[in-house]
C-alpha positions as CSV (number, residue, x, y, z in Angstrom):
1,M,-1.7,10.4,2.7
2,G,-3.4,7.3,1.7
3,R,-1.8,4.8,-1.0
4,P,-3.3,5.2,-4.3
5,V,-3.1,1.3,-4.5
6,I,-5.7,-0.4,-2.3
7,E,-3.8,-3.4,-0.8
8,K,-6.5,-4.9,1.3
9,P,-10.2,-4.3,0.7
10,G,-10.6,-2.9,4.0
11,Q,-7.9,-0.1,3.4
12,A,-10.8,1.6,1.4
13,I,-12.8,1.9,4.5
14,V,-10.0,2.5,6.9
15,E,-8.8,5.3,5.4
16,P,-11.7,7.5,5.2
17,W,-12.6,5.8,8.6
18,V,-9.6,7.4,9.9
19,T,-9.9,11.3,8.5
20,L,-13.5,11.1,9.8
21,T,-12.2,10.4,13.1
22,K,-9.5,12.7,13.1
23,A,-12.0,15.4,12.4
24,T,-14.8,14.3,14.7
25,G,-11.6,14.2,17.4
């Protein structure tokens, strides 16, 4: 779902963080 190209340095942290948040509930 996330783009392979990281536009922002925080993007690399935001994408996995959202995945963990959804998995957690």
